[in-house]
C-alpha positions as CSV (number, residue, x, y, z in Angstrom):
1,M,91.5,98.9,59.0
2,R,88.1,99.3,59.5
3,A,87.1,96.4,57.5
4,V,89.5,94.1,60.2
5,R,87.4,95.8,62.8
6,E,84.2,94.8,61.8
7,D,85.4,91.5,60.6
8,F,86.6,91.0,64.6
9,E,83.3,93.0,65.7
10,A,85.8,95.1,67.4
11,E,85.2,98.4,69.0
12,L,88.6,101.1,68.6
13,V,88.5,102.8,71.7
14,E,91.6,104.7,71.1
15,F,94.1,105.0,68.5
16,T,98.0,107.3,68.7
17,G,101.3,106.2,67.1
18,A,104.6,107.4,65.2
19,D,105.5,106.6,62.1
20,N,107.3,103.4,62.8
21,H,104.5,102.0,65.4
22,A,100.8,102.5,66.7
23,H,98.5,102.1,70.2
24,L,95.4,100.9,69.7
25,N,93.1,100.7,72.6
26,V,90.1,98.2,71.2
27,N,87.5,96.6,72.5
28,L,87.0,92.7,71.8
29,P,84.4,89.6,72.3
30,P,85.8,86.9,74.5
31,K,85.5,84.8,71.6
32,V,88.6,86.9,69.3
33,A,92.1,86.2,70.4
34,V,94.1,88.9,70.9
35,S,96.8,87.8,68.4
36,R,94.1,86.8,65.4
37,L,93.1,90.7,65.5
38,A,97.0,91.9,66.0
39,N,98.2,89.6,62.5
40,S,95.4,90.8,60.8
41,L,96.2,94.4,61.2
42,K,99.8,93.7,60.5
43,A,98.8,92.2,57.2
44,C,96.3,95.2,55.9
45,P,98.2,96.5,53.5
46,H,96.7,100.4,54.6
47,T,98.6,100.3,58.1
48,G,102.1,100.0,56.4
49,S,102.9,97.2,58.4
50,A,103.3,94.9,55.9
51,R,105.8,96.7,53.8
52,S,108.0,97.5,56.3
53,S,108.2,94.1,58.3
54,P,111.4,92.5,58.4
55,T,111.5,88.8,57.0
């Protein structure tokens, strides 16, 4: 997740969640679409989302 955050020049303000979901409070530069960041985080193998998402 750190690499994704650095790639998007994002600042992680707060992170909470449970086994099956997460809540992130993130500051993004205006040039970054929230959907692009979300898709990149979902694809990150360390988040577990890629393994548990239905296909």
